[in-house]
MARBA-3410 file (N, C-alpha, C, O; in Angstrom, 1 decimal):
174
-21.6,15.4,10.8,-19.5,14.9,11.8,-19.5,13.7,12.4,-18.5,13.3,13.0 ~ -20.6,13.0,12.4,-20.7,11.7,12.8,-20.9,10.4,11.3,-20.5,9.3,11.1 ~ -21.7,11.3,10.6,-22.7,10.2,9.3,-21.3,10.2,8.2,-20.9,9.4,7.3 ~ -20.4,11.9,8.7,-19.2,11.9,7.7,-17.9,11.2,8.2,-17.0,10.8,7.5 ~ -18.0,11.1,9.6,-16.7,10.3,9.9,-17.5,8.5,10.1,-16.8,7.5,10.4
-19.0,8.6,9.7,-19.0,6.5,8.9,-18.3,6.4,7.8,-17.5,5.6,7.4 ~ -19.0,7.6,7.1,-18.4,7.0,5.9,-17.3,6.8,4.8,-17.4,6.2,3.7 ~ -16.0,7.8,5.5,-15.1,7.8,5.4,-14.2,6.7,5.6,-13.2,6.4,5.1 ~ -15.0,6.0,6.7,-14.3,5.0,7.2,-15.3,3.5,6.6,-15.3,2.3,6.9 ~ -15.9,4.2,5.8,-16.8,3.1,4.9,-15.8,2.1,4.0,-14.9,2.4,3.3
-16.1,1.2,4.1,-16.1,0.1,2.9,-15.9,0.2,1.9,-16.7,0.5,1.0 ~ -14.5,-0.3,1.6,-14.8,0.2,-0.2,-14.4,-1.1,-1.1,-13.4,-0.7,-1.8 ~ -14.6,-2.3,-1.4,-14.1,-3.4,-2.2,-14.1,-3.3,-3.2,-13.9,-4.4,-3.7 ~ -14.1,-2.4,-4.0,-13.5,-1.6,-5.5,-12.3,-0.9,-5.4,-11.6,-1.0,-6.4 ~ -12.1,-0.6,-5.0,-10.7,0.3,-4.4,-9.6,-0.5,-3.6,-8.4,-0.4,-3.6
-10.3,-1.6,-2.8,-9.5,-2.9,-1.7,-9.5,-1.6,-0.7,-8.4,-1.1,-0.6 ~ -10.7,-1.1,0.0,-10.3,-0.8,1.0,-11.1,-1.1,2.8,-11.8,-0.6,3.7 ~ -10.7,-1.6,2.6,-11.1,-1.9,4.1,-11.1,-1.5,5.9,-11.0,-2.4,6.7 ~ -11.3,0.3,6.6,-10.6,0.9,7.8,-10.9,-0.3,8.6,-12.0,-0.9,8.3 ~ -10.0,-0.7,9.7,-9.8,-1.6,11.0,-10.5,-3.0,10.7,-11.6,-3.2,11.3
-10.1,-3.5,10.2,-10.2,-4.5,9.1,-9.6,-5.7,9.5,-8.5,-5.3,9.7 ~ -9.6,-7.6,10.0,-9.1,-8.0,9.2,-9.8,-8.5,7.9,-11.0,-8.5,7.6 ~ -8.8,-8.8,7.1,-9.0,-9.5,5.9,-8.3,-10.7,5.3,-7.1,-10.9,5.4 ~ -9.0,-11.6,4.8,-8.5,-13.3,4.2,-8.4,-13.2,2.8,-9.1,-12.4,2.1 ~ -7.7,-13.8,2.5,-7.8,-14.5,0.4,-7.3,-16.5,1.3,-6.9,-17.2,2.2
-7.9,-16.5,-0.1,-7.2,-17.8,-0.3,-6.1,-18.6,-0.1,-5.3,-17.7,-0.3 ~ -5.4,-19.5,0.2,-4.5,-19.7,-0.4,-4.3,-21.2,-0.9,-4.6,-22.2,-0.3 ~ -3.7,-21.2,-2.4,-3.9,-22.1,-3.6,-4.1,-23.2,-2.8,-4.6,-23.0,-1.6 ~ -3.9,-24.5,-3.2,-4.1,-25.5,-2.7,-4.1,-26.2,-1.3,-4.1,-27.4,-1.2 ~ -4.1,-25.1,0.0,-3.7,-25.2,1.1,-5.8,-25.1,1.2,-6.4,-26.0,1.7
-6.3,-24.0,0.8,-7.9,-23.2,1.0,-8.6,-24.3,0.7,-9.4,-24.8,1.5 ~ -8.1,-25.2,-0.9,-8.8,-25.8,-2.2,-9.3,-27.4,-1.0,-10.3,-28.1,-0.9 ~ -8.5,-27.3,-0.6,-8.5,-28.5,0.8,-8.8,-28.8,2.3,-8.6,-29.9,2.9 ~ -9.3,-27.5,3.0,-9.5,-26.7,4.4,-9.7,-25.3,3.8,-8.7,-24.6,3.5 ~ -11.0,-24.8,3.5,-11.7,-23.8,3.5,-11.6,-23.1,4.6,-12.4,-22.2,4.4
-11.0,-22.9,5.7,-11.1,-22.1,6.7,-9.5,-21.6,6.6,-9.3,-20.4,6.4 ~ -8.5,-22.4,6.7,-7.4,-21.8,6.2,-6.7,-21.1,4.9,-6.4,-21.5,3.7 ~ -6.5,-20.1,5.3,-6.6,-18.7,4.0,-5.4,-17.5,4.7,-5.4,-17.6,5.9 ~ -4.4,-16.4,3.9,-3.9,-16.1,3.9,-4.5,-14.4,4.8,-5.2,-13.9,4.0 ~ -4.4,-13.9,5.5,-4.5,-13.1,7.4,-3.6,-11.6,6.4,-2.6,-11.6,5.7
-4.2,-10.5,6.8,-3.9,-9.1,6.7,-4.3,-8.2,8.2,-4.9,-8.7,9.1 ~ -3.9,-6.9,8.2,-4.9,-5.7,8.7,-4.7,-4.9,8.1,-4.0,-5.0,7.1 ~ -5.5,-3.6,8.5,-5.0,-2.6,7.6,-5.6,-1.7,8.6,-6.2,-2.0,9.6 ~ -5.2,-0.1,8.1,-5.3,1.0,8.4,-7.2,1.3,9.3,-8.3,0.8,9.4 ~ -6.1,2.8,9.7,-7.7,3.0,9.9,-8.0,3.5,8.1,-9.2,3.8,7.9
-7.3,3.7,7.3,-7.3,4.7,6.0,-8.3,2.9,4.8,-9.0,2.9,3.8 ~ -7.5,1.3,5.7,-8.2,1.2,5.0,-7.1,0.5,3.9,-7.3,-0.2,2.9 ~ -5.6,0.7,4.6,-4.7,-0.1,4.0,-4.3,-1.5,4.0,-3.7,-1.9,5.0 ~ -4.5,-2.2,3.2,-3.6,-3.6,3.5,-2.8,-4.2,4.5,-3.3,-5.3,4.4 ~ -1.8,-4.4,5.5,-0.6,-4.7,5.8,-0.6,-6.2,6.0,-1.3,-6.6,7.0
0.2,-7.3,5.1,0.1,-8.6,5.4,1.6,-9.0,5.3,2.2,-8.3,4.4 ~ 2.3,-9.7,5.8,2.9,-11.3,6.3,3.5,-11.8,5.1,4.3,-12.7,5.2 ~ 3.2,-11.4,4.1,4.3,-12.4,2.8,5.1,-12.6,2.1,5.4,-12.3,0.9 ~ 5.9,-13.3,3.3,6.5,-14.0,3.1,8.8,-13.3,3.7,9.5,-12.4,3.5 ~ 8.9,-14.2,4.1,10.6,-14.2,4.7,10.6,-12.4,4.5,10.0,-11.8,3.6
11.4,-11.8,5.6,11.6,-10.4,6.0,10.7,-9.3,4.9,11.2,-8.2,4.5 ~ 9.2,-10.0,4.7,8.7,-8.8,4.0,6.9,-8.7,4.1,6.0,-9.6,3.9 ~ 6.8,-7.4,4.7,5.3,-7.2,4.6,4.9,-6.0,3.8,5.5,-4.9,3.6 ~ 3.6,-6.6,3.3,3.4,-5.7,2.0,2.6,-5.1,2.3,2.1,-5.3,3.5 ~ 2.0,-4.0,1.3,1.2,-3.1,2.1,0.3,-2.5,0.1,0.5,-2.0,-1.1
-0.4,-2.9,0.8,-1.6,-2.7,-0.3,-1.7,-4.2,-1.4,-2.5,-4.2,-2.3 ~ -1.0,-5.0,-1.3,-0.7,-5.3,-3.0,-0.6,-7.2,-1.9,0.5,-7.7,-2.1 ~ -1.8,-8.2,-0.7,-2.0,-9.6,-1.0,-0.8,-9.7,-1.0,-0.1,-8.9,-1.6 ~ -0.3,-10.5,-0.5,-0.2,-11.6,-1.5,-0.3,-13.1,-2.1,0.4,-14.0,-2.5 ~ -1.7,-12.9,-1.8,-2.3,-14.4,-2.7,-3.6,-13.4,-3.4,-4.8,-13.8,-3.4
-3.0,-12.1,-4.0,-4.6,-11.7,-4.2,-5.4,-11.1,-3.9,-6.1,-12.2,-4.0 ~ -6.5,-10.1,-3.5,-7.1,-9.1,-2.8,-8.3,-10.0,-2.5,-9.0,-10.9,-3.1 ~ -8.2,-9.4,-1.1,-9.1,-10.3,-0.4,-10.2,-10.4,-0.7,-10.8,-9.4,-1.2 ~ -11.3,-12.1,-0.6,-12.6,-12.7,0.6,-13.4,-12.5,1.0,-14.7,-12.6,0.8 ~ -12.6,-12.0,1.7,-13.1,-11.7,2.8,-13.0,-10.8,4.5,-11.8,-10.9,4.9
-13.9,-10.2,5.4,-13.0,-9.1,5.6,-14.1,-9.1,7.3,-15.3,-9.2,7.4 ~ -13.7,-9.1,7.8,-13.9,-8.8,9.6,-13.6,-7.6,10.4,-12.5,-7.6,11.0 ~ -14.9,-6.1,10.5,-14.4,-5.1,10.6,-14.7,-4.9,12.6,-15.5,-5.2,13.5 ~ -13.4,-4.3,12.1,-13.0,-4.5,14.3,-13.5,-3.3,14.3,-13.6,-2.5,13.3 ~ -14.0,-3.0,15.4,-14.3,-1.4,16.2,-12.9,-0.4,16.9,-12.9,-0.5,18.2
-12.2,0.2,16.6,-11.3,1.0,17.1,-11.3,1.3,18.6,-10.2,1.2,19.2 ~ -11.8,1.5,18.9,-13.3,2.0,20.2,-12.4,0.7,21.3,-12.4,0.8,22.5 ~ -11.8,-0.4,20.6,-11.7,-1.6,21.7,-10.3,-1.8,22.2,-10.0,-2.4,23.2 ~ -9.2,-0.7,21.1,-8.2,-0.8,21.2,-8.1,-0.1,22.7,-8.9,0.6,23.4 ~ -6.7,-0.5,23.0,-6.5,0.7,24.6,-5.2,0.8,24.8,-4.9,2.0,24.9
-4.6,0.2,24.8,-3.1,0.9,25.0,-2.3,1.5,23.6,-1.3,2.2,23.9 ~ -2.4,1.3,22.8,-2.3,2.5,21.2,-2.8,2.3,20.3,-3.3,1.2,20.2 ~ -3.0,3.2,19.1,-3.7,3.5,18.6,-3.8,2.4,17.3,-3.0,1.4,17.3 ~ -4.4,2.5,16.6,-4.6,1.2,15.9,-3.7,1.7,14.9,-3.7,0.9,14.0 ~ -3.0,2.5,14.7,-2.1,2.5,12.6,-1.1,2.4,13.8,-0.5,1.3,13.7
-0.7,3.0,14.6,0.7,2.0,15.5,0.9,1.4,15.8,2.0,1.0,15.6 ~ -0.2,0.5,16.6,0.0,-1.2,16.3,0.3,-1.7,15.4,1.5,-2.2,15.3 ~ -0.9,-1.8,14.1,-0.5,-1.9,12.4,0.6,-1.9,12.3,1.1,-3.0,12.0 ~ 1.7,-0.6,12.7,3.3,-0.1,12.2,4.3,-0.8,12.7,5.4,-1.3,12.2 ~ 3.5,-0.9,14.0,4.9,-1.7,14.7,5.0,-3.0,14.3,6.1,-3.4,13.9
3.7,-3.9,14.3,4.1,-5.4,13.9,4.1,-5.3,12.7,4.1,-6.5,12.4 ~ 4.1,-4.6,11.7,4.5,-4.5,9.7,6.0,-4.2,10.6,5.5,-3.5,11.5 ~ 6.4,-4.2,10.6,8.2,-3.4,10.9,9.1,-4.6,11.4,10.1,-4.9,10.8 ~ 8.7,-5.3,12.5,8.7,-6.2,13.3,8.7,-7.8,12.5,9.5,-8.8,12.4 ~ 7.4,-7.6,12.2,7.7,-8.7,11.3,8.6,-8.5,9.5,9.2,-9.3,8.9
8.5,-7.4,9.3,9.7,-7.1,8.0,10.7,-7.6,8.6,11.6,-7.3,7.9 ~ 11.1,-8.2,9.5,12.2,-8.4,10.3,12.4,-9.8,10.3,13.5,-10.3,10.3 ~ 11.7,-10.4,10.3,11.4,-11.4,10.5,11.6,-12.6,9.6,11.3,-12.2,8.5 ~ 11.8,-14.1,9.5,11.5,-15.0,8.5,10.0,-15.5,8.7,9.4,-15.6,9.8 ~ 9.4,-16.0,7.1,8.0,-16.5,7.4,8.5,-17.8,7.8,9.5,-18.3,7.4
7.3,-18.5,8.8,7.3,-19.7,9.0,5.7,-20.2,8.7,4.9,-19.5,9.1 ~ 5.5,-21.3,8.1,4.1,-21.8,7.3,3.5,-22.0,9.0,2.5,-21.4,9.4 ~ 4.2,-23.2,9.8,3.0,-23.2,10.8,3.3,-22.9,12.1,2.8,-23.4,13.1 ~ 4.4,-21.6,12.0,4.4,-20.4,14.0,4.5,-19.4,13.7,4.0,-18.5,14.3 ~ 5.1,-19.3,12.7,4.9,-17.8,12.5,5.2,-17.0,11.0,6.2,-16.8,10.4
3.7,-16.6,10.7,3.1,-16.4,9.5,1.8,-15.0,9.7,1.2,-14.3,10.5 ~ 2.0,-15.1,8.2,0.5,-13.3,8.2,-0.6,-13.8,9.7,-1.3,-12.9,10.0 ~ -0.7,-15.1,10.5,-1.5,-14.4,11.2,-1.0,-13.9,12.7,-1.6,-13.2,13.5 ~ 0.4,-14.5,12.8,1.4,-13.8,13.6,1.3,-11.9,13.5,1.3,-11.1,14.4 ~ 1.1,-11.7,12.2,1.4,-10.4,12.4,0.5,-10.1,12.6,0.8,-9.0,13.1
-0.9,-10.2,12.6,-2.2,-9.7,13.2,-1.9,-9.8,13.9,-1.2,-9.0,14.5 ~ -2.2,-11.3,14.4,-2.6,-11.2,16.2,-0.8,-10.2,17.1,-0.8,-9.9,18.3 ~ -0.1,-10.1,16.5,0.7,-8.8,17.4,0.4,-7.5,17.0,0.8,-6.8,17.9 ~ -0.2,-6.9,16.1,-0.9,-5.9,15.6,-2.1,-5.8,17.2,-2.0,-5.2,18.2 ~ -3.1,-6.6,16.8,-3.9,-7.0,17.9,-3.7,-7.0,19.9,-4.5,-6.6,20.7
-2.8,-7.3,20.1,-2.0,-8.0,20.9,-0.9,-6.3,21.3,-0.5,-6.0,22.4 ~ -0.8,-5.8,20.3,0.0,-4.2,21.0,-1.0,-3.7,21.3,-0.7,-3.3,22.5 ~ -2.4,-3.1,20.8,-3.2,-2.2,20.9,-4.7,-3.0,22.3,-5.7,-2.3,22.7 ~ -4.3,-4.4,22.8,-4.8,-4.8,23.3,-5.9,-5.4,22.8,-6.6,-6.1,23.5 ~ -6.1,-5.3,21.7,-7.2,-4.8,21.7,-8.5,-6.1,21.8,-8.4,-7.3,21.5
-9.8,-5.2,22.5,-10.5,-6.1,23.8,-9.8,-6.1,25.3,-10.3,-6.9,26.0 ~ -8.7,-5.3,25.7,-8.6,-6.0,26.2,-7.4,-7.0,26.2,-6.4,-6.7,26.8 ~ -7.5,-8.4,25.5,-6.5,-9.3,25.5,-5.1,-8.9,24.6,-4.8,-8.3,23.6 ~ -4.3,-9.6,25.8,-2.4,-9.6,24.5,-2.5,-10.7,24.3,-1.3,-10.9,23.9 ~ -3.2,-12.3,24.1,-3.6,-13.3,24.2,-3.9,-13.8,22.4,-3.8,-15.0,22.0
-4.0,-13.2,21.9,-4.6,-13.2,20.3,-3.5,-13.7,19.2,-2.4,-13.3,18.8 ~ -4.4,-15.1,18.8,-2.6,-16.1,18.0,-3.4,-16.9,16.9,-4.7,-17.0,16.8 ~ -2.5,-17.5,16.0,-3.6,-17.9,14.8,-4.6,-18.8,14.9,-5.6,-18.8,14.2 ~ -4.2,-19.6,16.2,-6.0,-20.5,16.2,-6.9,-19.2,16.5,-7.9,-19.6,15.9 ~ -7.2,-17.9,17.0,-8.6,-17.8,17.8,-8.4,-17.1,16.7,-9.4,-17.3,16.0
-7.4,-16.2,15.9,-8.4,-15.6,14.4,-8.5,-16.2,13.9,-9.2,-15.7,13.1 ~ -8.3,-17.4,13.5,-8.4,-18.8,12.0,-10.2,-18.6,12.5,-11.1,-17.9,12.0 ~ -10.2,-19.4,13.4,-12.0,-19.1,14.3,-12.9,-18.1,13.8,-13.6,-17.9,12.9 ~ -12.5,-17.4,14.8,-13.6,-15.8,14.9,-13.6,-15.1,13.6,-14.3,-14.1,13.6 ~ -12.4,-15.7,11.8,-12.8,-15.1,10.7,-13.1,-16.3,10.5,-13.5,-16.0,9.3
-13.4,-17.6,10.5,-14.7,-18.1,10.0,-16.0,-17.3,10.2,-16.6,-16.8,9.2 ~ -16.7,-17.4,11.9,-17.3,-17.1,12.5,-17.4,-15.9,12.3,-18.2,-16.2,11.4 ~ -17.3,-14.2,12.2,-17.0,-13.3,11.9,-17.0,-12.9,10.6,-17.9,-12.1,10.3 ~ -16.3,-13.3,9.6,-16.1,-13.2,8.3,-17.2,-12.7,7.3,-17.9,-13.6,7.0 ~ -17.4,-12.0,6.9,-18.0,-11.4,5.6,-17.3,-11.9,3.8,-16.2,-11.4,3.6
-17.4,-12.1,3.6,-17.3,-12.3,2.1,-18.0,-10.9,1.1,-19.1,-10.4,1.1 ~ -16.4,-10.6,0.2,-16.2,-10.1,-0.6,-17.6,-10.6,-2.3,-17.5,-11.1,-3.4 ~ -18.7,-9.9,-1.2,-19.7,-10.5,-2.6,-19.9,-12.3,-2.9,-19.5,-13.2,-2.1 ~ -20.7,-12.5,-4.5,-20.3,-13.3,-4.5,-19.5,-14.1,-5.3,-19.3,-15.3,-5.6 ~ -19.0,-13.1,-5.6,-17.2,-13.4,-6.7,-16.2,-14.2,-5.1,-15.6,-15.2,-5.0
-16.4,-13.1,-4.3,-15.6,-13.7,-3.0,-15.6,-15.3,-2.4,-14.9,-16.1,-1.9 ~ -16.8,-15.0,-2.8,-18.0,-16.0,-1.9,-17.1,-17.7,-3.1,-16.2,-18.1,-2.4 ~ -17.2,-18.4,-4.1,-17.6,-18.5,-5.4,-15.4,-18.6,-4.7,-15.3,-19.6,-4.0 ~ -14.5,-18.0,-4.7,-12.8,-18.0,-4.6,-12.9,-18.7,-4.0,-12.3,-19.7,-4.3 ~ -13.6,-18.7,-2.3,-13.6,-19.4,-1.4,-13.3,-20.8,-1.3,-12.4,-21.6,-1.0
-14.9,-21.0,-1.8,-15.4,-22.2,-1.5,-16.0,-22.9,-2.9,-17.0,-23.5,-2.6 ~ -15.5,-22.9,-4.6,-15.9,-23.2,-5.1,-14.6,-24.7,-5.2,-14.8,-25.9,-5.2 ~ -13.3,-23.9,-5.3,-11.9,-24.8,-5.8,-12.4,-25.8,-4.3,-11.3,-25.8,-3.7 ~ -13.2,-26.3,-3.6,-13.7,-27.5,-2.6,-14.4,-27.6,-2.4,-14.8,-28.4,-1.6 ~ -15.2,-26.9,-3.2,-16.1,-28.1,-3.0,-16.4,-28.9,-5.4,-16.9,-29.8,-6.1
-16.1,-28.3,-5.4,-14.7,-29.8,-7.0,-14.5,-30.8,-6.7,-14.8,-32.0,-6.9 ~ -13.6,-30.0,-6.2,-13.1,-31.1,-5.4,-13.7,-31.9,-5.0,-13.6,-33.0,-5.5 ~ -14.8,-31.7,-3.7,-15.0,-32.9,-2.6,-16.1,-33.3,-3.8,-16.3,-34.5,-4.2 ~ -16.5,-32.2,-4.4,-17.8,-33.5,-5.5,-17.2,-34.3,-6.1,-17.8,-35.3,-6.6 ~ -15.8,-34.1,-6.4,-15.2,-36.1,-7.7,-14.8,-36.9,-6.6,-15.0,-38.1,-6.4
-14.2,-35.9,-5.6,-14.1,-36.8,-4.7,-15.2,-37.7,-4.2,-14.8,-38.8,-3.8 ~ -16.2,-37.6,-4.1,-18.0,-37.9,-4.3,-18.2,-39.1,-5.0,-18.3,-40.2,-4.4 ~ -18.1,-38.9,-6.2,-18.2,-39.5,-7.4,-16.8,-40.4,-7.8,-16.5,-41.1,-8.8 ~ -16.0,-40.2,-6.5,-15.6,-41.3,-7.4,-15.6,-42.4,-6.5,-15.2,-43.5,-6.9 ~ -16.0,-42.1,-5.0,-15.9,-43.4,-3.7,-17.5,-43.7,-4.7,-17.6,-44.9,-4.9
-18.2,-43.2,-5.0,-19.5,-43.7,-5.3,-19.5,-44.5,-6.6,-20.5,-45.1,-6.6 ~ -18.9,-44.7,-7.6,-18.3,-45.0,-8.5,-16.9,-46.6,-8.0,-16.9,-47.7,-8.6 ~ -16.5,-46.4,-7.5,-15.8,-47.3,-6.8,-16.3,-48.2,-6.1,-15.8,-49.3,-6.4 ~ -17.4,-48.3,-5.2,-18.4,-48.3,-4.4,-18.8,-49.7,-5.0,-18.5,-50.9,-4.9 ~ -20.4,-48.6,-6.3,-20.7,-49.7,-7.3,-20.0,-50.3,-7.3,-20.0,-51.2,-6.4
-18.8,-50.2,-8.7,-18.0,-51.2,-9.5,-17.9,-53.0,-8.9,-18.0,-54.1,-9.2 ~ -17.3,-51.8,-7.5,-16.8,-53.4,-6.5,-17.7,-54.1,-6.3,-17.4,-55.2,-5.9 ~ -19.9,-53.9,-6.6,-20.4,-54.7,-5.9,-21.5,-55.0,-7.5,-22.7,-55.1,-7.3 ~ -21.0,-55.3,-9.2,-21.2,-55.9,-9.7,-20.5,-56.5,-10.5,-20.9,-57.4,-11.2
END
């Protein structure tokens, strides 16, 4: 019985199902320059992705900036004051009424609200900074493609900048 429940709640990246997960995908241009900043969503117990994708809009199963490249699976037993799905639903309903603000009230804030509503790990102090930090530490890339989609643009830009600096330094000493 326990094994079938675990199999039922298993991550299935081919179907974009991430039960009890926080998911992340790169933001074009921003992630290319600062690779730990990206777009975040939270998944239901069935693995359905909910993300605050823009003003007055929380998407379901269609992340605003493409499929997840990283996930961080959480433990539903750590939700203390609300069921997982009711907290995700309530946060999504609230954020469906809000204006999106890149710096203050964004996709990370939506995920933080869901975790605060369920008092995940006994805490109601989840915020975008804490989530960004913890996703950087605990987030797992979804295969090689997820790793490359996250890091390759940054590595290309960093290499070009390094080459330009080396060339400029070399040419000034000639």
